[in-house]
N, C-alpha and C positions, 0 to 999 in steps of 0.2 A: 875450534872448528867453525867454519862458515855456515850460515843458514842456507838451506836449500829452498828455492822458491816452490811453493805449492801451486799446482795448476788450478785454474778456475773451476769451481764446482757449479754444476748446472742442475736446475730443477725444472721439470715440465710443469707449467702453470695452466695450460689449457690449449685449446685449438679452436679455430673458426673455419667455416666453409666459405670459399670465395671463388666463384665461377669455375667449378671443376677442379679446384685446388684445395688442399687442406693446408692451413697455415698453423704451424705449431709454435706456441709461445714458450720461451724458456727464460728463466731468471738466472743470471750468472753472478756468482759471488767471488770476487778476487781475494788475493792475500791481504789486501788492505781493508777487507770487509765492505767494500762498496758494491752495491747491487746495480746490475745493468740488465736491461731487457733485450732479448734477442728473438728473432723470428726466423723460421725456416719454412719455405713454401715447397710443397710436393704436389706434382700434377697427378691426379688420381687415374686419369686415362692412361698415362704413361706407366704408372705402377701396375695397372692391370695388364698392359701389353707385355711387360717383363715378368709377370707372374708373382709380383710382390704382394703379399697379403697386407691388408689394412692395419692389422695389429703390429706388423713389423715396422711400420713407418716412423713412429715416435723414436724408437731406439736407433734406427738408421739415420734420422735427422740429427739426433744427438751426436752420433759419431762424426757426421759432416761438420757440425758446429764445433766440436772439440778439436778436430784437425785444423779447421780454419783459424780458430783462436790461438792455438799453439803456434801455427805458422806465422801469424801476424804479431805474436808476442804483445797481446793487448795490454793496455794500461787503463787507468780511469778516464783518460782523455780520448778514448776511441770515438771516432766519428759515428753518428747515428746511421749513416749509409752502410757502414761496415757491419752493422748488427742485423741486417736483413739479408738472409741468404736464400738461395734456391737450390733444391736438390736436382741436379742436372740429369739429363738423359744418359750421359756417359757414365755417371756414378751408378745409376739404376742398372745399366747394362752390365757393369762390372760386378755389382752385387748379385745379379741374376746368374752370371757365369760362375761366380764363386759358389753359389748355392747348388747349381747343377753339378759342379765338380765334387762338392762335399757329399751330395746325395749318391753320386756314382761310387765314391770311395766307401761310403757306408754300405751300399748294396753289395759291393765286391767283398767287403769284410764279412757281411752276413752269409753270403753264399759259400765262402771258404770255410766258415766255421761249422757248416752243416755236415752231418755224417751221412754217408751213403747208406741207403736202406739195404738190408740183407735180402737175398732172394727168398721167395716163398718156399716153404718146405725145408729150408736149410736148418741144420741142427743148431741148438743154442750154444754159443761159445762165449764164456764170460770174459775172454781176453780180446774181444773185438774192439773195445774202446781204446786199445793201445797200451793199457796198463793192466797189470794183474790185480784184480780186486779179490780180497779174501771173501770166502763164502762162509756163511754161518751154518754149522751142522750140529744137530742135537743127536748125540749118540744115546743109545738106550741106557737109562739109569744115571745119566750125568747131566750137568748143567750145559748151557750153551758154550761152545768153544770156537775159537778162531782157527781155521785151517788154511 
């Protein structure tokens, strides 16, 4: 059987602030165990514009980095210019749209799972939940029984 190439593994090593942008530094370790430094720049004003929280940026930048490295099929001889990426406005817009769609789907799921309240004064019906639930009844002089 042939060897399958393992993708590059990335580790966040830190970040710096640079004129309204946050620059995340990553270290990539390839299958040949050579370490390479990568940076991804994210504009903070743009992230606020699209409602992206500051805590989400490192993981989002990691995703951009992984996709770009896989697309370029990097090796140890990758140019230093290819290791400096920018998180684009189009990518932020796409992420924001995906989040809005996911929140909408979650809200729809939550509302469909709720039960409708019974009207005030209505008699108790144990079968309202859609399934018959056994009730525990203790008859005189006997132990608890299921009915």
